N, CA, C and O of each residue as an XYZ file, in Angstrom:
392
protein
N      45.938     21.157      1.012
C      45.158     20.396      1.796
C      43.648     20.501      1.240
O      42.870     19.586      1.510
N      43.172     21.717      0.385
C      41.904     21.583     -0.092
C      41.702     20.630     -0.923
O      40.647     19.996     -0.907
N      42.846     20.335     -1.925
C      42.756     19.343     -3.143
C      42.502     18.145     -2.515
O      41.545     17.544     -3.002
N      43.314     17.343     -1.146
C      43.092     16.487     -0.697
C      41.668     16.359     -0.048
O      41.304     15.184      0.001
N      40.754     17.272      0.469
C      39.431     17.034      0.773
C      38.424     16.892     -0.288
O      37.344     16.313     -0.170
N      38.885     17.484     -1.347
C      38.175     17.115     -2.611
C      38.293     15.906     -3.007
O      37.331     15.283     -3.458
N      39.498     15.399     -2.893
C      39.898     13.957     -3.664
C      39.157     13.120     -2.555
O      38.547     12.166     -3.038
N      39.075     13.221     -1.413
C      38.350     12.534     -0.470
C      36.933     12.393     -0.418
O      36.371     11.345     -0.100
N      36.260     13.632     -0.786
C      34.845     13.598     -1.104
C      34.465     12.988     -2.623
O      33.357     12.492     -2.825
N      35.270     13.053     -3.446
C      35.204     12.275     -4.747
C      35.256     10.758     -4.476
O      34.435      9.964     -4.935
N      36.220     10.456     -3.746
C      36.271      8.759     -3.449
C      35.054      8.420     -2.717
O      34.476      7.348     -2.899
N      34.634      9.343     -1.859
C      33.359      8.655     -0.903
C      32.040      8.721     -1.967
O      31.147      7.875     -1.911
N      32.036      9.604     -2.743
C      30.604      9.616     -3.801
C      31.127      8.495     -4.660
O      30.380      7.518     -4.611
N      31.996      8.363     -5.296
C      32.208      6.799     -6.167
C      32.339      5.962     -5.535
O      32.467      5.046     -6.347
N      32.443      5.354     -4.134
C      32.139      4.522     -3.678
C      30.655      4.174     -3.207
O      30.126      3.064     -3.151
N      30.122      5.430     -2.881
C      28.939      5.583     -1.982
C      27.721      5.024     -3.226
O      26.826      4.203     -3.022
N      28.028      5.772     -4.560
C      26.959      5.732     -5.495
C      27.429      4.871     -6.595
O      26.955      5.043     -7.718
N      28.420      3.854     -6.355
C      28.880      2.937     -7.357
C      27.746      2.030     -8.081
O      27.826      1.637     -9.245
N      26.793      1.794     -7.285
C      25.580      0.722     -7.762
C      24.557      1.578     -8.650
O      23.631      0.977     -9.195
N      24.687      2.881     -8.801
C      23.938      3.929     -9.794
C      24.489      3.445    -10.980
O      23.807      3.079    -11.937
N      25.823      3.432    -10.936
C      26.428      3.197    -12.550
C      26.145      1.901    -13.218
O      25.948      1.735    -14.422
N      26.152      0.891    -12.162
C      25.478     -0.598    -12.742
C      24.252     -0.689    -13.089
O      23.878     -1.648    -13.765
N      23.359      0.336    -12.675
C      21.971      0.459    -13.160
C      21.679      1.383    -14.262
O      20.535      1.648    -14.630
N      22.796      1.885    -14.799
C      22.523      3.037    -15.836
C      21.672      2.584    -17.089
O      20.972      3.457    -17.602
N      21.652      1.228    -17.677
C      20.783      0.623    -18.665
C      19.275      0.981    -18.286
O      18.422      1.473    -19.025
N      19.145      0.549    -16.727
C      17.591      0.606    -16.361
C      17.043      2.206    -16.724
O      15.992      2.469    -17.309
N      18.015      3.151    -16.232
C      17.877      4.377    -16.242
C      17.707      4.897    -17.595
O      16.913      5.802    -17.848
N      18.428      4.345    -18.442
C      18.125      4.593    -19.946
C      16.650      4.172    -20.516
O      16.069      4.883    -21.336
N      16.128      3.030    -20.043
C      15.203      2.613    -20.585
C      14.189      3.088    -20.152
O      13.146      2.976    -20.796
N      14.238      3.889    -18.677
C      13.167      4.544    -18.142
C      13.037      6.101    -19.004
O      11.985      6.663    -19.310
N      14.156      6.481    -19.219
C      14.216      7.811    -19.805
C      13.633      7.612    -21.532
O      13.049      8.581    -22.017
N      13.766      6.698    -22.159
C      13.471      6.352    -23.187
C      13.301      4.881    -23.624
O      14.250      4.227    -24.054
N      12.098      4.407    -23.500
C      12.103      2.967    -23.638
C      11.836      2.542    -25.073
O      11.671      1.348    -25.325
N      11.786      3.512    -26.066
C      11.811      2.939    -27.126
C      13.121      2.901    -27.853
O      13.231      2.589    -29.039
N      13.973      3.195    -27.168
C      15.376      3.025    -27.743
C      16.168      2.175    -26.787
O      17.377      2.082    -26.998
N      15.654      1.560    -25.789
C      16.494      0.611    -24.993
C      16.583     -0.779    -25.574
O      15.680     -1.287    -26.240
N      17.715     -1.355    -25.283
C      17.847     -2.859    -25.476
C      17.654     -3.580    -24.107
O      18.467     -3.541    -23.183
N      16.594     -4.171    -24.105
C      16.090     -4.935    -22.730
C      17.164     -5.902    -22.411
O      17.647     -5.880    -21.279
N      17.628     -6.829    -23.375
C      18.543     -7.798    -22.908
C      19.953     -7.368    -22.201
O      20.740     -8.132    -21.642
N      20.067     -6.047    -22.357
C      21.314     -5.570    -21.631
C      21.125     -5.192    -20.143
O      22.097     -4.860    -19.464
N      19.978     -5.237    -19.679
C      19.713     -4.906    -18.362
C      18.944     -6.151    -17.583
O      18.792     -6.102    -16.362
N      18.509     -7.174    -18.305
C      17.665     -8.447    -17.994
C      18.066     -8.879    -16.584
O      17.274     -9.074    -15.662
N      19.637     -9.028    -16.523
C      20.230     -9.781    -15.353
C      20.024     -8.925    -14.065
O      19.662     -9.375    -12.978
N      20.341     -7.484    -14.382
C      19.955     -6.500    -13.329
C      18.672     -6.619    -12.714
O      18.555     -6.751    -11.496
N      17.554     -6.573    -13.624
C      16.139     -6.615    -13.439
C      15.811     -7.798    -12.459
O      15.154     -7.758    -11.419
N      16.398     -8.797    -13.023
C      15.852    -10.045    -12.254
C      16.478    -10.131    -10.915
O      15.843    -10.720    -10.040
N      17.647     -9.621    -10.633
C      18.257     -9.224     -9.441
C      17.461     -8.525     -8.516
O      17.278     -8.891     -7.355
N      16.969     -7.476     -9.058
C      16.035     -6.442     -8.232
C      14.645     -6.776     -8.038
O      14.048     -6.483     -7.002
N      14.099     -7.401     -9.041
C      12.546     -7.690     -8.873
C      12.134     -9.064     -9.682
O      12.431     -9.309    -10.851
N      11.526     -9.740     -8.963
C      11.392    -10.998     -9.510
C      10.296    -11.220    -10.917
O       9.174    -11.724    -10.864
N      10.881    -10.769    -11.945
C      10.146    -10.517    -13.059
C      10.547    -11.430    -13.911
O      11.708    -11.827    -13.814
N       9.595    -12.022    -15.038
C       9.857    -12.989    -15.943
C      10.393    -12.065    -16.834
O       9.890    -10.953    -16.993
N      11.613    -12.546    -17.565
C      12.537    -11.736    -18.384
C      11.858    -11.917    -19.966
O      11.905    -10.997    -20.782
N      11.304    -13.080    -20.224
C      10.563    -13.098    -21.327
C       9.546    -12.375    -21.586
O       9.246    -11.902    -22.682
N       8.905    -12.252    -20.437
C       7.381    -11.246    -20.556
C       7.961     -9.971    -20.910
O       7.545     -9.247    -21.815
N       9.058     -9.705    -20.063
C       9.659     -8.112    -20.396
C       9.924     -7.736    -21.472
O       9.528     -6.665    -21.933
N      10.887     -8.828    -22.262
C      11.472     -8.306    -23.532
C      10.043     -8.585    -24.592
O       9.897     -7.771    -25.504
N       9.213     -9.502    -24.486
C       8.181     -9.417    -25.187
C       7.049     -8.081    -25.273
O       6.405     -7.711    -26.254
N       7.067     -7.535    -23.917
C       6.379     -6.411    -23.620
C       7.012     -5.243    -24.197
O       6.358     -4.393    -24.801
N       8.312     -5.173    -24.021
C       9.264     -4.029    -24.542
C       9.322     -3.894    -26.172
O       9.323     -2.812    -26.760
N       9.371     -5.223    -26.824
C       9.319     -5.230    -28.077
C       8.024     -4.545    -28.520
O       8.027     -3.655    -29.370
N       6.765     -5.052    -27.831
C       5.497     -4.471    -28.415
C       5.611     -3.105    -27.917
O       5.181     -2.285    -28.729
N       6.081     -2.583    -26.778
C       6.062     -1.215    -26.595
C       6.835     -0.420    -27.841
O       6.317      0.553    -28.390
N       7.966     -0.882    -28.170
C       8.814     -0.171    -29.044
C       8.049     -0.004    -30.553
O       8.260      0.872    -31.392
N       7.236     -0.964    -30.609
C       6.587     -0.724    -31.819
C       5.154      0.060    -32.063
O       4.507      0.276    -33.088
N       4.949      0.376    -30.735
C       3.550      1.069    -30.532
C       3.468      2.646    -31.072
O       3.645      3.628    -30.351
N       3.220      2.670    -32.228
C       3.299      4.215    -32.668
C       2.711      5.097    -32.053
O       3.155      6.244    -31.989
N       1.509      4.685    -31.442
C       0.710      5.724    -30.696
C       1.276      6.396    -29.579
O       1.074      7.590    -29.360
N       2.146      5.487    -28.699
C       2.886      5.812    -27.658
C       4.045      6.626    -27.880
O       4.448      7.418    -27.028
N       4.715      6.425    -29.235
C       5.983      6.736    -29.755
C       5.487      8.469    -29.784
O       6.048      9.353    -29.137
N       4.493      8.629    -30.556
C       3.891      9.883    -30.893
C       3.707     10.614    -29.332
O       4.390     11.611    -29.098
N       2.994     10.216    -28.534
C       2.899     10.982    -27.184
C       4.062     11.023    -26.700
O       4.122     11.981    -25.930
N       5.136     10.406    -26.762
C       6.592     10.590    -26.261
C       7.065     11.805    -26.711
O       7.383     12.668    -25.893
N       7.165     12.012    -28.029
C       7.658     12.953    -29.141
C       6.993     14.237    -28.520
O       7.659     15.126    -27.990
N       5.593     14.257    -28.633
C       4.915     15.437    -28.346
C       5.515     16.155    -26.864
O       5.689     17.369    -26.760
N       5.792     15.160    -25.747
C       6.401     15.497    -24.703
C       5.249     15.329    -23.656
O       4.838     16.337    -23.080
N       4.821     14.354    -23.440
C       3.866     14.025    -22.305
C       4.516     13.634    -21.150
O       5.328     12.718    -21.282
N       4.352     14.121    -20.011
C       4.949     13.975    -18.762
C       4.088     12.716    -18.171
O       2.931     12.393    -18.444
N       4.915     12.177    -17.376
C       4.428     10.690    -16.623
C       3.961      9.553    -17.701
O       2.857      9.009    -17.723
N       5.085      9.314    -18.612
C       5.016      8.279    -19.591
C       4.286      7.280    -19.025
O       3.181      6.964    -19.466
N       4.888      6.662    -17.928
C       4.273      5.330    -17.249
C       2.734      5.385    -16.815
O       2.125      4.415    -16.363
N       2.291      6.425    -16.981
C       0.687      6.670    -17.035
C       0.034      6.270    -18.076
O      -1.088      5.767    -18.022
N       0.816      6.501    -19.309
C       0.237      5.961    -20.573
C       0.226      4.630    -20.855
O      -0.532      4.051    -21.633
N       1.117      4.157    -20.176
C       1.116      2.606    -20.388
C       0.146      1.903    -19.741
O      -0.043      2.169    -18.554
N      -0.548      1.011    -20.301
C      -1.647      0.131    -19.969
C      -1.435     -1.076    -19.160
O      -0.796     -1.985    -19.689
N      -1.891     -1.239    -17.901
C      -1.483     -2.390    -17.244
C      -1.937     -3.661    -17.957
O      -1.322     -4.726    -17.893
N      -3.250     -3.428    -18.753
C      -3.800     -4.578    -19.256
C      -2.781     -4.989    -20.653
O      -2.517     -6.124    -21.051
N      -2.464     -4.072    -21.052
C      -1.515     -4.369    -22.340
C      -0.008     -4.859    -21.849
O       0.615     -5.790    -22.360
N       0.409     -4.096    -20.832
C       1.900     -4.274    -20.396
C       1.992     -4.722    -18.927
O       2.853     -4.101    -18.305
N       1.334     -5.626    -18.233
C       1.517     -6.116    -16.833
C       2.905     -6.135    -16.433
O       3.177     -5.585    -15.365
N       3.741     -6.620    -17.039
C       5.092     -6.698    -16.492
C       5.898     -5.454    -16.631
O       6.663     -5.129    -15.723
N       5.773     -4.728    -17.726
C       6.289     -3.257    -17.436
C       5.817     -2.257    -16.552
O       6.515     -1.405    -16.002
N       4.473     -2.420    -16.435
C       3.629     -1.660    -15.215
C       4.128     -1.898    -14.103
O       4.409     -0.898    -13.443
N       4.419     -3.246    -13.489
C       4.566     -3.807    -12.601
C       6.334     -3.350    -12.155
O       6.694     -3.204    -10.987
N       7.130     -3.207    -13.203
C       8.287     -2.976    -13.110
C       8.501     -1.389    -12.580
O       9.337     -1.046    -11.744
N       7.622     -0.577    -13.212
C       7.682      0.913    -13.012
C       7.404      1.171    -11.707
O       7.970      2.033    -11.035
N       6.281      0.218    -11.221
C       5.744      0.432    -10.157
C       6.652      0.280     -8.965
O       6.510      1.041     -8.008
N       7.496     -0.576     -8.964
C       8.582     -1.173     -8.054
C       9.218     -0.011     -7.876
O      10.227      0.039     -7.172
């Protein structure tokens, strides 16, 4: 009986949170934008938000080569998105704010 209840709960969680698995690449990007492959989640982002994929890829490439920001992340700065300038990265900043 107990095993059946647990299996039912597990099935409920899997169905309820199945969309979380679909967005795993976005969460990886948020966690560490310097190692993310933007092309792997472009389709998901365009479905969720009306952003220009080319601009997003361009800004991500620029972000990933920004040594100043890389150092800040290595040091362990909280709220990385606050370090990202809206003037330099308007698409990324807009995505984070969504």
